C-alpha positions as CSV (number, residue, x, y, z in Angstrom):
1,M,33.1,1.2,26.4
2,G,29.5,2.5,26.9
3,K,29.9,4.9,24.1
4,N,31.1,2.2,21.7
5,K,28.2,0.0,22.7
6,Q,25.7,2.8,22.0
7,H,27.3,3.4,18.6
8,D,26.9,-0.3,17.8
9,I,23.2,-0.2,18.7
10,E,22.6,2.9,16.5
11,A,24.5,1.2,13.6
12,G,22.2,-1.8,13.9
13,V,19.0,0.4,13.6
14,G,18.9,1.8,10.1
15,G,22.7,2.4,10.1
16,G,24.3,-1.0,9.5
17,A,26.1,-2.1,6.4
18,L,23.6,-2.9,3.6
19,Y,26.0,-5.4,1.9
20,P,29.3,-7.1,2.7
21,N,32.6,-5.1,2.3
22,M,30.7,-1.9,2.1
23,I,33.2,0.9,1.6
24,E,30.9,4.0,1.8
25,N,29.4,5.3,5.0
26,P,26.3,3.1,5.8
27,Q,24.5,5.9,7.5
28,I,24.7,8.1,4.5
29,R,23.5,5.3,2.2
30,W,20.6,4.6,4.6
31,A,19.7,8.3,4.6
32,F,19.7,8.2,0.7
33,V,17.5,5.1,0.8
34,R,15.0,6.7,3.2
35,K,14.9,9.8,1.0
36,V,14.1,7.8,-2.1
37,Y,11.4,5.8,-0.5
38,T,9.8,8.9,1.0
39,I,9.6,10.4,-2.5
40,V,8.2,7.1,-3.9
41,V,5.5,7.0,-1.2
42,I,4.5,10.6,-2.0
43,Q,4.3,9.7,-5.6
44,I,2.1,6.7,-4.9
45,L,-0.2,8.8,-2.7
46,L,-0.4,11.5,-5.4
47,T,-1.2,8.8,-8.0
48,I,-4.0,7.4,-5.8
49,A,-5.5,10.9,-5.3
50,V,-5.4,11.8,-9.0
51,A,-6.8,8.4,-10.0
52,C,-9.6,8.7,-7.5
53,V,-10.5,12.1,-9.0
54,V,-10.7,10.6,-12.5
55,I,-12.7,7.6,-11.3
56,F,-15.2,9.3,-8.9
57,V,-15.8,12.6,-10.6
58,P,-18.4,11.6,-13.3
59,P,-17.9,14.5,-15.7
60,I,-14.2,13.7,-16.0
61,S,-14.6,10.0,-16.6
62,R,-17.5,10.5,-19.0
63,F,-15.6,13.0,-21.0
64,L,-12.5,10.8,-21.3
65,L,-14.5,7.8,-22.3
66,A,-16.9,9.6,-24.7
67,R,-14.8,8.9,-27.8
68,T,-15.4,12.3,-29.2
69,P,-12.7,14.2,-31.1
70,A,-12.0,16.4,-28.1
71,S,-11.7,13.5,-25.7
72,L,-9.5,11.5,-28.2
73,A,-7.2,14.6,-28.4
74,V,-7.0,14.7,-24.6
75,L,-6.3,11.0,-24.4
76,I,-3.5,11.3,-26.9
77,L,-2.1,14.2,-24.9
78,I,-2.3,12.1,-21.7
79,S,-0.5,9.3,-23.4
80,I,2.5,11.4,-24.6
81,A,2.6,13.8,-21.7
82,P,4.8,11.5,-19.5
83,L,7.4,11.3,-22.3
84,L,7.4,15.1,-22.8
85,V,7.9,15.7,-19.1
86,M,10.5,12.9,-18.7
87,L,13.0,14.4,-21.1
88,P,13.6,17.7,-19.2
89,M,13.2,15.9,-15.9
90,I,16.2,13.6,-16.8
91,Y,18.2,16.6,-18.0
92,F,17.5,18.5,-14.7
93,R,17.6,15.4,-12.5
94,E,20.3,16.8,-10.2
95,R,19.2,20.5,-10.2
96,H,17.1,21.2,-7.1
97,P,14.2,22.3,-7.0
98,I,13.5,22.0,-10.7
99,N,13.9,18.3,-10.6
100,L,11.2,17.9,-7.9
101,V,8.8,20.2,-9.7
102,L,9.2,18.1,-12.9
103,L,8.9,14.9,-10.9
104,I,5.5,16.1,-9.6
105,L,4.4,16.9,-13.1
106,F,5.6,13.5,-14.3
107,T,3.8,11.8,-11.5
108,I,0.5,13.6,-12.3
109,C,0.8,12.6,-16.0
110,I,1.3,9.0,-15.1
111,S,-1.5,9.2,-12.5
112,L,-4.0,10.3,-15.2
113,T,-3.1,7.2,-17.2
114,V,-3.6,5.0,-14.2
115,G,-6.9,6.7,-13.4
116,L,-8.1,6.3,-17.0
117,A,-7.2,2.6,-16.8
118,C,-9.0,2.1,-13.5
119,A,-12.1,4.0,-14.8
120,T,-12.8,1.1,-17.2
121,R,-12.4,-1.6,-14.6
122,S,-14.6,-2.8,-11.8
123,G,-13.9,-1.9,-8.2
124,K,-13.2,-5.6,-7.4
125,V,-10.5,-5.9,-10.1
126,I,-8.8,-2.6,-8.9
127,L,-8.8,-3.8,-5.3
128,E,-7.3,-7.1,-6.2
129,A,-4.6,-5.6,-8.3
130,A,-3.8,-2.9,-5.7
131,S,-3.6,-5.5,-2.9
132,L,-1.4,-7.9,-4.7
133,T,0.8,-5.1,-5.9
134,A,1.4,-3.9,-2.3
135,V,2.2,-7.5,-1.2
136,V,4.6,-8.1,-4.1
137,V,6.4,-4.8,-3.7
138,V,6.9,-5.2,0.1
139,G,7.9,-8.8,-0.3
140,L,10.4,-8.3,-3.1
141,T,11.9,-5.2,-1.4
142,M,12.4,-7.0,1.9
143,Y,13.9,-10.0,0.0
144,T,16.3,-7.8,-2.0
145,F,17.6,-6.1,1.2
146,W,17.9,-9.5,2.8
147,A,19.8,-10.9,-0.2
148,A,22.1,-7.9,-0.5
149,K,23.0,-8.2,3.2
150,R,24.2,-11.7,2.5
151,G,26.3,-10.7,-0.5
152,H,23.9,-11.5,-3.4
153,D,24.0,-9.2,-6.4
154,F,21.3,-8.8,-9.0
155,N,23.1,-6.6,-11.5
156,F,23.2,-9.5,-13.9
157,L,19.4,-9.1,-14.4
158,G,19.8,-5.9,-16.4
159,P,20.3,-7.4,-19.9
160,F,17.7,-10.1,-19.4
161,L,15.1,-7.6,-18.2
162,F,15.8,-5.2,-21.0
163,A,15.4,-8.0,-23.6
164,A,12.2,-9.2,-21.9
165,L,10.8,-5.6,-21.9
166,L,11.5,-5.4,-25.7
167,V,9.7,-8.7,-26.2
168,L,6.8,-7.4,-24.1
169,M,6.6,-4.2,-26.1
170,I,6.6,-6.1,-29.4
171,Y,3.9,-8.4,-28.1
172,C,1.7,-5.5,-27.0
173,F,2.2,-3.8,-30.4
174,V,1.2,-6.9,-32.3
175,Q,-1.8,-7.4,-30.1
176,I,-3.1,-3.9,-31.0
177,F,-3.4,-4.9,-34.7
178,I,-4.0,-8.6,-34.2
179,P,-6.0,-9.0,-31.0
180,F,-5.4,-12.3,-29.3
181,G,-8.6,-12.2,-27.2
182,K,-8.9,-13.1,-23.5
183,V,-6.1,-15.6,-23.6
184,G,-3.7,-13.1,-25.1
185,T,-4.6,-10.5,-22.6
186,T,-4.0,-12.9,-19.7
187,I,-0.7,-14.0,-21.1
188,Y,0.4,-10.3,-21.5
189,G,-0.6,-9.6,-17.9
190,C,1.3,-12.6,-16.6
191,L,4.5,-11.7,-18.6
192,A,4.3,-8.0,-17.6
193,A,3.8,-8.8,-13.9
194,L,6.9,-11.2,-13.9
195,I,9.1,-8.7,-15.8
196,F,8.3,-5.7,-13.6
197,S,8.7,-7.9,-10.5
198,G,12.2,-8.5,-11.8
199,F,12.7,-4.8,-12.3
200,I,11.7,-4.1,-8.7
201,I,14.5,-6.4,-7.5
202,Y,17.0,-5.0,-10.0
203,D,16.2,-1.3,-9.2
204,T,16.2,-1.9,-5.5
205,D,19.6,-3.5,-5.7
206,N,20.8,-0.5,-7.6
207,L,19.3,1.7,-4.9
208,I,21.3,-0.2,-2.3
209,K,24.6,-0.3,-4.1
210,R,25.0,1.8,-7.2
211,H,23.0,5.1,-7.3
212,S,25.0,8.1,-6.3
213,Y,23.5,10.4,-3.7
214,D,22.5,13.0,-6.2
215,E,20.5,10.5,-8.3
216,Y,17.5,10.3,-5.9
217,V,15.2,11.5,-8.6
218,C,16.3,8.7,-11.0
219,A,16.1,6.1,-8.3
220,A,12.6,7.3,-7.3
221,I,11.4,7.3,-10.9
222,S,12.7,3.8,-11.5
223,L,10.9,2.3,-8.5
224,Y,7.8,4.3,-9.0
225,L,7.5,3.2,-12.6
226,D,8.1,-0.4,-11.6
227,I,5.3,-0.3,-9.1
228,V,2.9,1.4,-11.4
229,N,3.7,-1.0,-14.3
230,L,3.3,-4.0,-12.0
231,F,-0.2,-2.6,-10.9
232,M,-1.2,-2.0,-14.5
233,A,0.0,-5.6,-15.5
234,L,-2.1,-7.1,-12.6
235,L,-5.0,-4.9,-13.6
236,T,-4.8,-6.3,-17.1
237,L,-4.4,-9.9,-15.8
238,F,-7.4,-9.7,-13.5
239,S,-9.5,-7.9,-16.1
240,G,-8.8,-10.7,-18.6
241,S,-9.7,-13.4,-16.1
242,D,-12.7,-11.5,-14.8
243,S,-14.3,-10.9,-18.2
């Protein structure tokens, strides 16, 4: 009797079912969830470190913002580097430790982009965007786990989010050639923040229910990109309203 009671207590602390009628072992799924979030936290910390180097080391920021041929070439390389690293990373996503090495390289490439974006913004705007990003991510993550526990499913969001992302990309592409000014920037920031908030719910739901245990790299990439894109959207939003 005492043994069963102890097992029930352990199951309730990080080992209970994440959603109703859960067939798989809850403890194994919880271990997978903790592993993914550990990777995401490391990615976020690495991003903060690299971004701080870009912002607070004057020679780096001056070179990247100098608009010289050399700096423009580096900026182009920084822009396409995540795509170049992502392709082999997806291919080797289940091959350890190559997948983790490529994941670190991918994170560094994204971090350089984040640092470059922050280098052109004020400290107030960066702090506001980072604070709100943290609040939204924690809030939406807790909500998704709570909703999944009660049988809600967010898989239906996939097609809508994909369509919304296409519209956002087209909007961004048009704005490059036909700038919409401060209002257009604010609208873009609002739309992007809403879309990537939806992606956080969608990808967290997939983490809880659908990712296989070997897909920890894919799960971590999805959540990491959601968080980074949400931060960048809020950075754009606050920059537009601050200017």
